[in-house]
C-alpha positions as CSV (number, residue, x, y, z in Angstrom):
1,M,0.4,-0.6,-0.4
2,T,2.2,3.8,-1.4
3,D,1.1,6.6,0.6
4,D,-1.3,7.9,-2.0
5,D,-3.4,4.5,-1.3
6,L,-3.3,6.2,2.1
7,A,-4.7,9.5,1.5
8,A,-7.8,11.4,2.1
9,T,-10.5,11.8,-0.9
10,L,-10.6,14.9,-1.8
11,D,-11.2,16.8,-4.7
12,W,-9.2,19.3,-6.6
13,K,-11.2,22.4,-4.2
14,G,-10.9,20.1,-0.5
15,R,-13.6,18.9,0.0
16,P,-14.9,14.9,0.4
17,I,-15.1,12.8,-2.3
18,R,-19.0,11.1,-2.3
19,C,-19.3,8.4,-5.0
20,R,-23.5,9.6,-5.1
21,E,-22.7,12.7,-6.3
22,C,-21.1,11.6,-9.4
23,D,-21.7,11.2,-13.2
24,H,-19.9,8.4,-13.4
25,Q,-21.9,6.0,-10.6
26,A,-22.3,3.6,-13.5
27,I,-19.1,2.9,-14.3
28,N,-18.2,2.5,-10.4
29,A,-20.9,-0.2,-10.2
30,M,-18.9,-2.0,-13.4
31,G,-15.9,-1.6,-11.3
32,L,-14.6,1.0,-14.1
33,C,-13.4,3.6,-10.4
34,A,-13.0,3.9,-7.2
35,K,-12.9,6.2,-4.6
36,G,-9.6,6.7,-3.1
37,K,-7.9,4.7,-6.0
38,A,-9.2,5.7,-9.8
39,C,-11.2,8.9,-9.1
40,I,-11.7,11.6,-12.0
41,R,-12.7,14.0,-9.1
42,D,-9.6,13.4,-6.8
43,R,-7.6,16.4,-5.9
44,R,-4.1,13.3,-6.8
45,A,-3.2,13.0,-10.3
46,R,-2.2,9.5,-9.3
47,R,-6.3,8.6,-9.0
48,V,-7.1,10.9,-11.7
49,D,-4.8,8.5,-14.2
50,R,-5.9,5.2,-13.2
51,F,-9.7,6.5,-13.9
52,L,-8.5,8.0,-17.2
53,K,-6.5,4.8,-18.1
54,G,-9.3,2.4,-16.9
55,N,-11.9,4.7,-19.6
56,P,-10.1,6.6,-22.2
57,D,-13.3,6.9,-23.9
58,L,-14.0,9.6,-21.6
59,A,-10.8,11.9,-22.1
60,D,-12.4,14.3,-24.4
61,Q,-15.2,15.4,-22.3
62,Y,-12.3,16.3,-19.7
63,L,-9.6,19.0,-21.5
64,D,-11.3,21.7,-20.3
65,H,-12.0,20.6,-16.5
66,P,-10.9,23.6,-14.0
67,Y,-8.5,21.9,-12.8
68,F,-4.8,21.4,-14.7
69,E,-4.3,18.1,-13.1
70,V,-7.3,16.7,-15.2
71,R,-6.7,18.6,-17.9
72,A,-3.2,17.3,-17.7
73,G,-4.6,13.7,-17.3
74,A,-6.7,13.6,-20.2
75,A,-5.0,15.4,-23.0
76,R,-2.6,11.8,-22.1
77,Y,-5.8,10.0,-23.6
78,A,-7.7,11.8,-25.2
79,N,-8.1,12.0,-28.9
80,V,-5.2,14.0,-30.7
81,F,-7.2,16.4,-32.4
82,R,-8.8,17.5,-29.6
83,L,-5.6,18.6,-28.4
84,P,-3.9,21.9,-30.7
85,P,-5.9,24.4,-27.8
86,L,-4.0,22.3,-25.1
87,L,-0.9,24.0,-26.7
88,A,-1.8,27.8,-24.8
89,D,-3.1,26.3,-21.6
90,P,-2.1,28.6,-19.1
91,E,-0.7,25.5,-16.6
92,P,3.0,24.0,-18.8
93,E,2.3,20.4,-17.2
94,V,-0.7,20.6,-19.8
95,R,1.3,22.1,-22.6
96,A,4.0,19.6,-21.8
97,M,1.7,16.6,-22.5
98,A,0.1,18.5,-25.5
99,T,3.8,18.6,-26.3
100,L,4.2,15.4,-25.9
101,R,1.7,14.2,-28.6
102,L,0.9,16.0,-31.3
103,P,3.2,15.7,-33.9
104,E,6.3,17.9,-35.0
105,E,5.0,19.6,-37.3
106,R,2.4,21.5,-34.9
107,I,4.7,22.0,-31.9
108,R,7.2,23.8,-33.4
109,G,6.7,27.3,-31.4
110,M,6.7,24.9,-28.2
111,I,10.5,24.9,-28.1
112,G,10.3,28.4,-27.6
113,D,8.8,27.9,-24.4
114,E,8.0,30.7,-21.2
115,D,8.3,27.3,-19.3
116,V,11.7,24.8,-19.6
117,D,9.3,21.4,-19.1
118,V,7.5,22.5,-22.5
119,R,11.4,23.1,-23.8
120,I,12.0,20.1,-22.6
121,A,9.1,18.0,-24.4
122,A,9.8,19.9,-27.3
123,A,13.5,19.2,-27.8
124,S,12.4,15.9,-27.0
125,R,9.8,15.8,-29.7
126,L,12.1,17.8,-32.6
127,S,14.6,16.6,-35.3
128,G,16.8,17.9,-38.0
129,K,17.2,22.2,-37.9
130,D,14.4,22.3,-35.4
131,L,16.6,21.9,-32.4
132,I,18.4,24.4,-33.3
133,P,16.9,26.7,-30.8
134,A,17.5,24.2,-28.3
135,I,21.4,24.9,-28.9
136,G,21.5,28.5,-26.8
137,D,18.7,27.6,-24.3
138,E,19.7,29.2,-20.4
139,A,18.3,24.7,-19.1
140,Y,21.2,22.1,-19.8
141,M,18.4,19.5,-19.9
142,V,16.3,21.3,-23.1
143,R,20.3,21.5,-24.8
144,L,21.1,17.4,-23.1
145,T,17.8,16.2,-24.6
146,A,18.4,18.0,-27.9
147,V,22.4,16.9,-28.2
148,R,20.6,13.0,-27.6
149,R,18.6,13.7,-30.8
150,M,19.8,16.2,-33.4
151,P,21.6,15.3,-36.6
152,V,24.8,14.1,-36.2
153,E,26.2,17.4,-38.6
154,L,24.8,19.9,-36.2
155,L,26.8,18.6,-33.1
156,P,30.4,20.8,-33.9
157,L,28.1,23.7,-33.1
158,V,27.6,22.4,-29.2
159,Q,30.8,20.9,-28.6
160,H,31.8,23.8,-26.2
161,D,29.0,23.9,-24.0
162,P,29.2,24.9,-20.8
163,D,28.1,21.8,-19.3
164,P,30.5,19.6,-19.2
165,E,27.3,16.4,-19.2
166,V,26.2,18.4,-22.8
167,R,30.5,18.4,-24.0
168,A,30.2,14.1,-23.3
169,W,27.3,13.3,-25.4
170,V,28.7,15.4,-27.8
171,A,31.4,13.3,-27.6
172,R,29.3,10.0,-27.9
173,R,27.1,11.3,-31.1
174,I,29.6,12.8,-32.4
175,D,32.0,12.2,-36.0
176,H,35.1,10.4,-35.2
177,R,36.8,13.5,-37.6
178,A,35.9,16.2,-35.3
179,L,37.2,13.8,-32.0
180,P,40.6,15.7,-31.6
181,D,39.4,18.8,-31.0
182,M,37.8,17.6,-28.1
183,A,40.9,15.2,-26.7
184,F,41.3,19.3,-24.8
185,D,38.6,19.5,-22.5
186,P,38.5,21.1,-19.5
187,D,36.8,18.4,-18.1
188,P,37.8,14.6,-17.7
189,L,35.1,12.9,-17.9
190,V,34.6,14.2,-21.2
191,R,37.7,13.6,-22.5
192,R,37.0,9.4,-21.3
193,V,34.6,9.1,-23.3
194,V,36.6,10.9,-25.5
195,A,39.6,8.0,-25.3
196,E,37.0,6.0,-25.6
197,R,36.0,6.6,-29.4
198,L,39.3,7.9,-30.7
199,P,40.5,6.0,-33.7
200,L,43.2,3.8,-32.4
201,D,46.2,5.9,-34.2
202,Q,45.1,9.3,-32.5
203,L,44.7,8.1,-29.2
204,G,48.3,9.5,-28.6
205,L,46.5,12.7,-27.5
206,L,45.5,11.7,-24.0
207,L,48.0,9.0,-23.6
208,N,50.3,11.4,-21.4
209,D,46.4,12.9,-20.1
210,S,46.6,13.9,-16.5
211,D,43.5,11.8,-15.1
212,F,43.1,8.6,-14.5
213,R,40.0,7.7,-15.9
214,V,41.6,8.9,-19.3
215,R,44.3,7.2,-19.4
216,Y,43.6,4.1,-18.1
217,A,40.6,4.5,-21.2
218,V,43.5,4.9,-23.3
219,A,45.3,1.8,-22.3
220,E,42.3,-0.5,-23.1
221,R,42.9,0.6,-26.8
222,I,45.8,1.6,-27.7
223,A,47.9,-0.4,-29.8
224,E,50.9,-2.4,-27.5
225,E,53.8,-0.8,-29.0
226,E,52.7,2.3,-27.8
227,L,51.1,1.3,-24.3
228,V,54.9,0.6,-23.5
229,A,54.7,4.3,-22.0
230,L,52.1,3.5,-19.5
231,L,54.5,1.0,-17.8
232,D,56.0,3.3,-15.3
233,D,52.6,5.1,-15.6
234,P,51.6,6.7,-11.4
235,E,48.9,4.8,-10.9
236,E,49.3,1.4,-10.7
237,A,45.3,-0.5,-12.2
238,I,47.2,1.1,-15.1
239,R,50.9,-0.2,-14.9
240,E,49.0,-3.5,-14.7
241,L,46.6,-3.5,-16.9
242,A,49.8,-2.1,-19.7
243,R,52.1,-4.8,-18.2
244,E,49.0,-7.7,-19.4
245,R,48.2,-5.7,-22.7
246,V,52.1,-6.0,-23.6
247,G,53.4,-9.2,-22.0
248,N,50.7,-10.9,-24.4
249,V,53.2,-10.2,-27.3
250,P,56.6,-11.5,-27.8
251,A,58.0,-9.2,-29.8
252,L,56.9,-6.3,-26.9
253,A,57.8,-9.3,-23.6
254,H,61.5,-7.7,-23.3
255,H,59.5,-4.0,-21.5
256,L,59.8,-6.2,-19.0
257,E,62.0,-7.5,-18.2
258,P,63.8,-5.5,-15.4
259,G,65.9,-2.4,-16.4
260,A,64.2,-2.1,-19.0
261,R,62.1,0.3,-18.3
262,I,65.2,2.7,-17.2
263,L,66.9,2.0,-20.7
264,R,63.6,3.1,-23.0
265,L,65.3,6.5,-21.7
266,H,68.1,6.0,-23.3
267,D,69.0,7.4,-26.7
268,P,70.3,3.6,-28.6
269,D,70.9,6.1,-31.8
270,Q,73.5,8.2,-29.4
271,S,76.9,7.9,-29.5
272,D,78.3,6.7,-26.6
273,T,81.5,8.1,-27.3
274,E,82.2,12.1,-26.3
275,A,82.8,14.2,-30.1
276,Q,85.9,15.1,-30.7
277,P,86.8,19.0,-30.2
């Protein structure tokens, strides 16, 4: 039993609910609604939704109800052709629900709505160039929602977004050719995503990254020949991974011998004899 089941059965004006005063007594007799469980007159949105879910054919008649929770619930189940007027509803919950259900061509303007939840709803439905206005939105969740959906060719416009979570999603989706530019992102979690997607021949860009999580991602993917540089990494987990992968290549196994790491610092092409005056 949830808190919703225990809550008082009051209508949206705070008055006790009496089934005998309801227009849906026939529905109640058939077990399709129940006070405190599924009731269109209840002030609790979950109970309203249960009623409408069980009786979706009644949703249209509640689209202009004075209580916004009823209008929002009705918008979820009503005939979609009845929804356009709700885009101008004074309550953002109602506008957001209508935005989620109407066709894209009817909701383009909602990406500029004053309420952030409505703009998020619009960003989750729109596509292509219609998402461009979301790039400069002040709410990062609007930008994040848009970045997850926008065409790959638009992502370079967002790769310098002020929020690292948005930039991380850009790094997950952007064309591989643009990834090297993001290897210098100030946030290590963004650089880690870059390290997970960079072409192998470009992973050297992050080989000496300041963050161990980025270097570990590099150590998992980089060619074994370049992995030798991480055998002396300050982080034990990276050193162990490097040793394991290098050790699996017979031609590189000598790098694991005692003293080999010191020898790597010596330039084999440099003459051991001093230059003559």
